[in-house]
Legacy VTK file of the C-alpha trace (Angstrom):
# vtk DataFile Version 3.0
C-alpha trace
ASCII
DATASET POLYDATA
POINTS 237 float
-6.390 -10.132 17.085
-10.006 -9.358 16.436
-10.379 -7.356 13.333
-12.948 -4.409 13.588
-15.699 -4.267 10.953
-15.032 -2.245 7.846
-16.172 1.320 7.844
-19.294 2.392 5.848
-16.958 4.225 3.185
-15.493 0.778 2.092
-17.221 -2.190 0.264
-16.459 -5.847 1.527
-12.963 -6.817 0.826
-12.371 -8.768 -2.371
-9.598 -11.320 -3.184
-10.283 -11.274 -6.923
-6.879 -11.907 -8.886
-7.188 -9.595 -11.965
-4.182 -10.462 -13.995
-3.759 -13.359 -16.605
-0.873 -15.027 -14.793
-0.835 -15.945 -11.159
1.946 -14.828 -8.769
2.965 -17.750 -6.450
2.362 -16.932 -2.598
0.822 -13.517 -3.382
-2.375 -12.108 -1.901
-4.095 -9.185 -3.641
-6.879 -7.563 -1.649
-9.135 -4.608 -2.933
-12.171 -2.538 -2.087
-14.027 0.274 -3.403
-14.420 3.313 -1.339
-16.736 6.319 -1.068
-15.194 9.499 0.499
-18.760 11.018 1.092
-19.487 8.026 3.551
-16.229 8.565 5.487
-17.092 9.238 9.363
-15.059 11.171 11.613
-14.450 8.155 13.814
-13.741 5.781 10.922
-9.854 5.615 11.528
-10.049 5.003 15.168
-12.754 2.429 15.005
-10.626 0.610 12.109
-7.475 0.580 14.302
-5.627 2.562 11.433
-3.433 5.549 12.530
-5.002 8.642 10.956
-3.671 11.048 8.237
-4.394 14.555 7.376
-6.054 15.753 4.379
-9.424 16.179 2.532
-11.990 13.431 2.788
-10.815 11.808 -0.606
-7.337 11.623 0.684
-8.196 10.153 3.999
-10.646 7.536 2.561
-8.236 6.219 -0.064
-5.521 6.009 2.536
-7.823 4.173 4.970
-9.206 1.817 2.254
-5.482 0.931 1.174
-4.363 0.244 4.709
-7.434 -2.019 5.357
-6.616 -4.018 2.165
-2.958 -4.144 3.422
-3.758 -5.344 6.735
-5.917 -8.299 5.216
-3.315 -9.211 2.842
-0.789 -9.330 5.530
-2.912 -11.495 7.785
-3.384 -13.934 4.810
0.376 -14.305 4.295
1.981 -13.773 7.694
-1.053 -14.613 9.970
-0.747 -11.200 11.657
-3.088 -8.439 10.668
-0.789 -5.506 11.108
-1.141 -1.986 9.492
1.991 -0.741 7.507
3.255 2.587 8.917
3.915 5.547 6.696
7.830 6.090 6.419
9.744 9.354 6.212
9.803 8.835 2.428
5.981 8.333 2.642
6.344 4.754 1.529
4.508 1.854 3.496
6.774 0.149 5.851
6.222 -3.551 5.474
7.483 -6.336 7.839
10.925 -7.829 6.830
9.381 -11.112 6.133
7.165 -9.824 3.127
7.112 -7.537 0.106
4.141 -5.243 -0.554
2.526 -2.540 -2.415
-0.536 -0.234 -2.028
-2.475 1.650 -4.788
-5.577 3.518 -5.023
-7.444 5.575 -7.565
-10.916 6.665 -8.670
-12.866 5.084 -5.884
-10.775 1.695 -5.622
-8.028 0.797 -3.376
-5.809 -2.430 -3.392
-2.770 -3.924 -1.667
-0.508 -6.894 -2.643
1.743 -8.955 -0.337
3.842 -11.726 -0.716
6.589 -13.565 1.154
10.027 -11.840 0.669
11.707 -15.529 0.259
9.611 -15.663 -3.007
9.451 -11.813 -4.102
11.882 -9.174 -2.990
10.127 -6.323 -4.718
6.368 -5.647 -5.569
5.016 -2.684 -7.319
1.124 -2.196 -7.796
-0.337 0.785 -9.497
-3.855 1.675 -10.714
-4.448 4.740 -13.092
-7.435 6.004 -14.904
-7.210 5.864 -18.664
-6.224 9.329 -19.906
-8.337 11.146 -22.348
-6.555 11.748 -25.703
-6.204 15.427 -24.923
-4.608 14.888 -21.578
-2.427 12.072 -22.743
-0.939 14.210 -25.575
-0.291 16.924 -22.913
1.602 14.559 -20.737
3.273 12.328 -23.321
6.518 14.172 -23.367
6.894 13.756 -19.559
5.939 10.040 -19.465
7.447 8.631 -22.715
10.982 8.526 -24.140
11.849 9.112 -27.687
11.899 5.536 -28.450
8.701 4.833 -26.792
7.086 7.713 -28.743
8.329 6.089 -32.106
6.572 2.843 -31.104
3.114 4.634 -30.935
3.502 6.910 -33.782
1.187 4.991 -35.990
-1.599 4.473 -33.450
-5.077 6.174 -33.366
-5.518 8.933 -30.802
-7.538 6.560 -28.662
-4.835 3.770 -28.882
-2.135 6.413 -28.156
-3.969 7.563 -24.997
-4.452 3.900 -23.799
-0.629 2.996 -24.349
0.386 6.307 -22.588
-1.641 5.423 -19.668
-0.432 1.985 -19.686
3.193 3.204 -19.697
2.479 5.578 -16.955
1.159 2.953 -14.626
3.887 0.352 -15.344
6.468 2.991 -14.655
4.926 3.731 -11.390
4.861 -0.033 -10.615
8.299 -0.185 -11.617
9.389 2.668 -9.285
7.334 0.918 -6.369
8.946 -2.388 -6.788
12.436 -1.148 -6.994
12.771 1.910 -4.655
12.697 -0.307 -1.499
15.749 -2.072 -2.952
17.720 0.746 -4.171
16.492 3.638 -1.943
17.089 6.017 -5.062
14.482 7.881 -6.773
14.055 7.744 -10.591
11.714 9.214 -13.003
9.625 8.473 -16.145
12.370 9.253 -18.607
14.877 6.927 -17.002
13.089 3.759 -17.761
11.334 2.440 -20.824
8.565 0.087 -21.859
10.046 -2.156 -24.454
6.961 -4.275 -25.501
3.724 -5.738 -24.422
1.957 -9.060 -25.158
-1.856 -8.406 -25.043
-2.643 -11.917 -25.268
-0.874 -12.720 -21.951
-1.406 -9.021 -20.554
2.391 -8.914 -19.863
5.150 -6.268 -20.493
8.803 -5.869 -20.773
10.530 -2.846 -19.147
14.239 -1.586 -19.122
16.166 0.676 -16.772
18.060 3.530 -18.641
20.147 4.621 -15.487
22.336 2.937 -12.883
20.383 2.657 -9.641
22.839 0.447 -7.835
25.372 -2.278 -8.606
22.725 -4.738 -8.717
20.451 -2.667 -10.737
22.498 -1.038 -13.767
21.204 0.596 -16.783
20.025 -1.965 -19.118
18.413 -4.117 -16.510
15.152 -5.675 -17.676
12.074 -6.505 -15.716
8.758 -8.045 -16.713
5.394 -6.518 -15.824
1.648 -7.463 -15.933
-1.473 -5.380 -16.621
-5.279 -5.589 -16.455
-8.004 -3.157 -17.284
-10.549 -2.477 -14.648
-13.618 -0.231 -14.985
-11.800 2.532 -17.136
-8.652 1.994 -15.109
-5.505 0.388 -15.845
-3.806 -1.818 -13.087
-0.319 -2.938 -13.401
2.146 -5.032 -11.225
5.968 -5.366 -11.361
7.270 -8.310 -9.277
11.004 -9.005 -8.747
11.772 -12.568 -7.856
13.890 -13.372 -4.777
LINES 1 238
237 0 1 2 3 4 5 6 7 8 9 10 11 12 13 14 15 16 17 18 19 20 21 22 23 24 25 26 27 28 29 30 31 32 33 34 35 36 37 38 39 40 41 42 43 44 45 46 47 48 49 50 51 52 53 54 55 56 57 58 59 60 61 62 63 64 65 66 67 68 69 70 71 72 73 74 75 76 77 78 79 80 81 82 83 84 85 86 87 88 89 90 91 92 93 94 95 96 97 98 99 100 101 102 103 104 105 106 107 108 109 110 111 112 113 114 115 116 117 118 119 120 121 122 123 124 125 126 127 128 129 130 131 132 133 134 135 136 137 138 139 140 141 142 143 144 145 146 147 148 149 150 151 152 153 154 155 156 157 158 159 160 161 162 163 164 165 166 167 168 169 170 171 172 173 174 175 176 177 178 179 180 181 182 183 184 185 186 187 188 189 190 191 192 193 194 195 196 197 198 199 200 201 202 203 204 205 206 207 208 209 210 211 212 213 214 215 216 217 218 219 220 221 222 223 224 225 226 227 228 229 230 231 232 233 234 235 236
């Protein structure tokens, strides 16, 4: 398959690995996108099924799918584009796990063989202002998580709330394809982070399936990119 050239709204695809620890077999592809440069014909020219929405929605979706296609090509040898499922989640080929994220002009996708990783969740979030973080903290953090940040400065609290938000989004993306059950911010908690290794430990607070009961713990990774936090939860096969 000949891969069409990138649209003008996207920068050249990048395969920089942003996390402190590698993930065996995984390919992470990213691009910056500019909705003001999106052209009417970009979806057709790129060979990506179009979505409805404003220019920002269209540009971020296109950028994410282009990253996913390249990541899939590198892992499977086939440059396919994940369809959008009825639940709006990307539909990945059976032999891989994957995840797509986008925010503030940046999009990325990660793909890895399912024989190595049965669940992947990737999420990027802008670092919240102190004011917005405090407005949202009750929705994002549990009481135990609130106790852990009680003595932090306003800026440190905002950063930790932003990180928790992103990690819980990644946790959901990694687990949802395995359990097909939705869960929410208050139904998982961030136990700890290791700033030196840029890793985190999370725990489920609800039963999602026989394989994923309340109390299950998972590892996460995080990195800071241009006033955004990128997080990853990877579930080994």
